[in-house]
C-alpha positions as CSV (number, residue, x, y, z in Angstrom):
1,M,41.8,2.0,1.0
2,E,42.5,-1.2,-1.6
3,R,45.3,-2.6,0.5
4,F,41.7,-3.3,3.3
5,Y,39.2,-3.5,1.4
6,K,38.8,-5.7,-1.8
7,R,36.8,-4.1,-4.9
8,K,33.6,-5.8,-5.5
9,A,32.8,-7.7,-8.7
10,P,30.4,-6.2,-10.9
11,E,26.9,-7.1,-10.6
12,P,25.1,-9.7,-12.9
13,N,22.5,-8.2,-15.2
14,S,19.4,-7.0,-13.1
15,N,17.0,-7.2,-15.8
16,A,17.3,-10.8,-16.1
17,I,14.7,-13.1,-15.0
18,G,17.0,-15.0,-12.7
19,G,18.7,-11.9,-11.2
20,S,17.0,-9.0,-9.5
21,P,13.7,-9.1,-8.8
22,K,13.1,-5.6,-9.9
23,G,13.4,-7.0,-13.6
24,D,9.5,-7.7,-15.0
25,I,8.6,-11.1,-16.4
26,N,7.9,-11.5,-20.3
27,W,5.0,-13.9,-19.6
28,E,4.7,-14.9,-23.3
29,E,8.2,-16.3,-23.2
30,E,8.3,-17.5,-19.9
31,I,5.2,-19.5,-19.2
32,K,5.0,-22.2,-21.3
33,Y,2.0,-24.4,-21.9
34,D,3.5,-27.3,-22.4
35,P,4.8,-29.0,-19.4
36,G,8.2,-30.3,-21.0
37,L,9.0,-26.9,-22.0
38,R,8.5,-25.1,-18.9
39,K,11.4,-23.7,-16.6
40,L,11.7,-25.1,-13.3
41,I,10.6,-22.3,-10.4
42,D,13.6,-22.9,-8.6
43,E,15.1,-21.1,-11.4
44,Y,13.5,-17.8,-10.7
45,H,14.1,-15.5,-8.5
46,P,12.7,-15.6,-4.7
47,N,10.9,-13.0,-5.3
48,Q,9.1,-13.8,-8.1
49,R,8.4,-17.4,-8.0
50,E,4.8,-16.9,-6.3
51,R,3.8,-14.2,-9.5
52,V,5.3,-17.1,-11.6
53,R,2.9,-19.8,-9.8
54,R,-0.1,-17.3,-10.0
55,K,0.4,-17.3,-13.4
56,Y,0.2,-20.8,-14.2
57,L,-2.8,-21.4,-11.5
58,Q,-4.5,-18.9,-13.9
59,N,-3.7,-20.5,-17.2
60,G,-4.4,-24.4,-15.0
61,P,-2.8,-27.7,-16.0
62,S,-1.8,-28.6,-19.5
63,Q,-4.6,-31.2,-20.6
64,P,-4.7,-31.5,-24.6
65,R,-7.9,-33.4,-25.6
66,T,-7.4,-32.8,-29.0
67,C,-4.2,-34.5,-29.8
68,S,-3.4,-38.0,-31.1
69,F,-1.4,-39.6,-28.4
70,P,1.2,-41.6,-29.9
71,C,1.6,-45.5,-28.9
72,S,5.2,-46.8,-27.5
73,E,6.4,-50.3,-27.0
74,I,6.5,-50.9,-22.9
75,G,7.0,-54.9,-22.2
76,G,6.3,-55.6,-25.7
77,N,2.6,-54.1,-26.2
78,L,1.7,-50.8,-27.4
79,R,1.0,-48.3,-24.8
80,R,0.0,-44.8,-24.7
81,F,-1.3,-41.8,-22.7
82,I,-5.4,-42.4,-21.9
83,L,-7.4,-39.3,-22.7
84,E,-9.8,-40.3,-19.7
85,W,-7.4,-39.9,-17.3
86,F,-7.6,-36.2,-17.4
87,D,-11.2,-36.5,-15.7
88,E,-9.9,-39.2,-13.1
89,F,-6.8,-36.9,-12.1
90,G,-8.0,-34.1,-14.2
91,S,-6.8,-31.4,-10.9
92,W,-3.3,-32.3,-11.3
93,L,-2.2,-34.5,-14.6
94,E,-0.5,-32.9,-16.9
95,Y,0.8,-34.4,-20.3
96,S,3.8,-32.8,-23.1
97,E,3.1,-33.3,-26.6
98,S,7.2,-32.7,-27.2
99,K,8.1,-34.8,-25.1
100,D,5.1,-37.4,-24.8
101,K,5.3,-37.4,-21.2
102,A,3.2,-37.1,-18.0
103,Y,3.6,-34.6,-15.4
104,C,2.5,-33.7,-12.2
105,F,1.1,-29.8,-12.1
106,C,0.8,-29.2,-8.6
107,C,4.2,-30.7,-7.6
108,F,5.7,-28.7,-10.4
109,L,4.3,-25.5,-8.5
110,F,5.2,-26.5,-4.9
111,R,7.4,-29.5,-4.3
112,D,11.2,-29.4,-3.6
113,K,13.4,-30.9,-5.5
114,K,14.6,-32.9,-2.8
115,D,11.3,-34.4,-2.5
116,P,11.0,-38.3,-3.6
117,G,9.3,-38.5,-6.9
118,Y,10.3,-35.0,-7.5
119,D,12.4,-35.8,-10.6
120,A,9.7,-37.9,-12.0
121,F,6.7,-36.1,-12.3
122,V,8.6,-32.7,-12.5
123,V,11.7,-33.3,-14.1
124,T,11.6,-35.9,-16.5
125,G,8.6,-36.6,-16.6
126,W,6.4,-40.0,-16.1
127,N,5.6,-42.6,-19.1
128,G,4.8,-45.7,-17.5
129,Y,1.5,-46.0,-19.3
130,H,1.0,-49.6,-18.1
131,R,1.0,-49.0,-14.8
132,K,-2.0,-46.6,-14.1
133,E,-1.8,-47.6,-10.5
134,R,1.6,-45.3,-10.6
135,L,-0.7,-42.7,-10.7
136,K,-2.6,-43.4,-7.6
137,L,0.6,-44.2,-5.5
138,H,2.1,-40.7,-6.5
139,V,-1.3,-38.9,-5.0
140,G,-0.9,-41.0,-1.7
141,N,-2.5,-40.5,1.3
142,V,-4.1,-37.1,3.4
143,G,-0.6,-36.4,4.2
144,S,1.3,-36.9,1.5
145,L,3.7,-34.8,-0.6
146,H,1.7,-34.6,-3.5
147,N,-1.8,-33.5,-1.4
148,K,0.5,-30.8,0.7
149,A,1.4,-29.4,-2.9
150,M,-2.3,-29.4,-3.6
151,K,-3.2,-27.6,-0.5
152,K,-0.8,-25.2,-1.4
153,C,-2.4,-24.2,-4.8
154,D,-5.8,-23.7,-2.8
155,D,-3.7,-21.2,-0.6
156,L,-2.3,-19.2,-3.1
157,L,-5.9,-18.9,-5.4
158,K,-7.9,-17.9,-1.7
159,T,-6.4,-14.4,-1.9
160,K,-8.5,-13.4,1.2
161,Q,-6.2,-15.5,3.3
162,H,-2.7,-14.2,2.3
163,I,-1.1,-11.9,4.8
164,N,-0.5,-8.8,2.0
165,V,-4.6,-9.1,1.9
166,A,-4.9,-9.3,5.5
167,F,-2.0,-5.9,6.2
168,R,-4.0,-4.4,3.5
169,S,-7.4,-5.2,5.3
170,Q,-5.7,-3.2,8.5
171,S,-4.1,-0.4,7.0
172,E,-7.5,0.5,5.3
173,A,-9.1,0.2,8.5
174,G,-6.7,2.1,9.9
175,K,-6.3,5.0,7.6
176,K,-10.3,5.1,7.9
177,A,-10.0,5.9,11.9
178,Y,-7.5,8.0,11.2
179,L,-9.8,9.9,8.7
180,T,-12.5,9.9,11.2
181,H,-10.6,11.3,14.3
182,L,-9.0,14.0,12.0
183,N,-12.5,14.9,10.5
184,G,-13.9,15.0,14.0
185,S,-10.9,17.6,14.9
186,I,-11.3,19.7,12.0
187,N,-15.2,20.3,12.6
188,V,-14.3,21.2,16.7
189,A,-11.5,23.7,15.2
190,R,-13.8,25.4,12.6
191,I,-16.6,26.2,15.1
192,L,-13.8,27.8,17.8
193,V,-12.7,29.8,14.5
194,K,-15.4,31.0,13.4
195,Q,-16.7,32.0,16.6
196,G,-13.3,33.1,17.9
197,L,-13.5,31.3,20.8
198,S,-10.4,30.0,22.9
199,F,-9.1,26.2,22.5
200,R,-7.1,25.7,25.5
201,G,-8.3,25.3,29.2
202,H,-6.3,25.4,32.3
203,D,-7.1,21.7,32.9
204,E,-7.0,19.3,30.3
205,S,-6.9,16.4,32.4
206,E,-9.2,13.4,32.6
207,K,-10.8,14.0,36.2
208,S,-10.8,17.7,35.1
209,Y,-14.7,18.9,35.0
210,N,-14.0,21.5,32.6
211,K,-11.3,20.4,29.9
212,G,-11.2,23.9,27.8
213,N,-13.4,24.4,24.9
214,F,-11.8,22.1,22.1
215,R,-11.7,19.2,24.4
216,E,-15.3,19.5,25.4
217,F,-16.7,20.5,21.6
218,R,-14.5,17.1,20.8
219,D,-16.3,14.8,23.8
220,Y,-20.0,16.2,22.9
221,T,-19.1,15.8,19.0
222,T,-18.0,12.1,19.9
223,E,-21.3,11.6,21.8
224,Q,-23.3,12.9,18.6
225,N,-21.4,10.9,16.1
226,P,-21.9,7.1,16.0
227,E,-18.8,7.0,13.6
228,L,-16.6,9.1,16.0
229,R,-17.7,7.5,18.9
230,K,-16.6,4.0,17.5
231,V,-13.0,4.8,16.8
232,T,-12.3,6.9,20.2
233,G,-14.0,3.8,22.4
234,K,-12.2,1.9,24.9
235,N,-10.5,-0.1,22.4
236,A,-9.3,3.1,20.5
237,S,-5.2,4.0,20.7
238,A,-4.7,6.8,23.0
239,N,-1.9,7.8,20.7
240,S,-3.8,9.1,17.7
241,L,-6.8,10.8,19.0
242,L,-5.4,14.4,17.1
243,V,-6.2,16.7,20.4
244,A,-2.8,17.6,21.2
245,P,-1.9,21.2,21.0
246,E,0.3,20.8,17.9
247,I,-2.6,19.4,16.0
248,Q,-4.5,22.0,17.0
249,R,-2.1,24.6,16.3
250,D,-1.7,22.8,12.8
251,I,-5.3,22.7,11.6
252,V,-5.7,26.6,12.4
253,K,-2.8,27.2,10.3
254,C,-4.2,25.4,7.3
255,F,-7.4,27.3,7.9
256,A,-4.9,30.4,7.4
257,N,-3.3,29.4,4.7
258,E,-6.9,28.4,2.7
259,I,-8.0,32.2,3.8
260,L,-4.7,33.9,2.3
261,H,-5.1,31.5,-1.1
262,S,-8.9,32.7,-1.1
263,I,-7.7,36.7,-0.5
264,L,-4.7,36.1,-2.9
265,E,-7.3,34.6,-5.2
266,E,-9.7,37.5,-5.0
267,L,-6.3,40.1,-5.6
268,G,-5.5,38.5,-8.6
269,A,-2.7,40.7,-10.6
270,D,-4.2,44.2,-9.5
271,V,-2.5,46.4,-7.3
272,F,-2.7,46.9,-3.8
273,S,-1.5,48.8,-0.8
274,L,-0.2,47.7,3.0
275,L,-1.5,48.6,6.3
276,V,1.2,48.1,8.4
277,D,1.1,49.1,12.4
278,E,2.4,48.0,15.2
279,S,0.4,45.6,17.6
280,R,1.9,44.6,21.3
281,D,0.5,41.6,22.9
282,V,-0.3,41.2,26.7
283,S,3.8,40.1,27.3
284,W,4.5,43.5,25.8
285,K,6.4,42.0,22.9
286,E,6.2,43.7,19.8
287,Q,4.2,42.5,16.8
288,M,3.6,43.8,13.1
289,A,0.1,43.5,11.5
290,I,-0.1,43.2,8.4
291,V,-3.3,44.5,6.2
292,L,-3.8,44.4,2.6
293,R,-6.0,47.0,1.0
294,Y,-7.4,46.7,-2.4
295,V,-10.3,47.1,-4.8
296,D,-12.1,43.9,-5.4
297,Q,-13.9,43.2,-9.4
298,C,-16.8,44.9,-8.0
299,G,-15.3,48.1,-7.4
300,I,-15.6,47.4,-3.7
301,V,-12.7,48.5,-1.5
302,K,-11.4,45.8,1.1
303,E,-8.9,45.4,4.0
304,R,-7.8,41.9,4.3
305,F,-5.5,41.2,7.5
306,V,-3.1,38.4,6.4
307,G,-0.6,38.4,9.2
308,L,0.7,39.2,12.5
309,V,4.6,39.4,13.1
310,Y,6.9,39.6,15.8
311,V,9.9,42.2,15.2
312,A,12.8,42.0,17.3
313,E,13.6,45.6,16.4
314,T,11.2,48.4,15.4
315,T,13.6,50.3,13.1
316,S,13.0,50.8,9.5
317,F,15.3,48.5,7.8
318,P,14.7,45.5,9.9
319,S,11.4,45.9,9.7
320,S,11.5,46.3,5.9
321,L,12.9,42.7,5.3
322,L,10.4,41.4,7.4
323,L,7.9,42.9,5.8
324,M,9.2,41.2,2.2
325,S,10.1,37.8,4.1
326,C,6.3,37.8,5.1
327,L,5.0,39.1,1.2
328,Q,7.1,36.5,-0.1
329,N,5.6,33.7,2.3
330,L,2.2,34.6,0.8
331,N,2.7,33.6,-2.8
């Protein structure tokens, strides 16, 4: 096989921050308050960048107001960073104590490295303190790259506008509608099973005057229940009404399992006897009816029907195997 397929090189360490997105981030080591010591956003894995940006936005820009800004000789005069600039450009301006340079917080988070001015305010920093107008020039007009980066910061903080939030809200609404449909079908099936009524009708089409007990009771429940009527309106999906015959059988089977579970809990670890008899249906198919006979904790003899099983042969050996299989399913 190696003649046709080359063996792949070993993959890098998946726990590295810049490698697999599954590796968790050590926030204390990766997220730096000083902008001169930070790792660039492009160095993180694409699936981790939004988490890193969100963490930086939670911390806010680095604006040390109690430090002493050192002076540097620029053009024959001593210049330094002015504390009041934080008040004037406080939404984005940052200062690095280790580098004695100013940075742009928003551009660090969202500017592309190919954009002009990226290196000055993101990578190397800006220290032209004798030209304050350079800060205003960096902000630019309404459609500037800096303002676009600020807009992205605001959008990231507005979690209600995120697409995952919209998907989650739609998912929650769909889940609630599904549970409403399911509860309506369960309530209708419960009353039909309790009264021993048939579920299906001869004609269950929309134009039928009698769709059968299940659909007629379901329509009546929809008229009386505002929540169920809301999710079964004209705008509701016709594929999730939970009224199909398969759904009805599944609900009845769940009822039967719950009843069997309560019978076994009442029986506990006590002794019991089995009553097995032949019971044909209307199509003359042989069936085996199984009944448990036991004495409950109050000393009352009880007989509980636990199953009706189709048998292909009525001889003793196949019937005994089928009976053992049925009892194993009760556990």
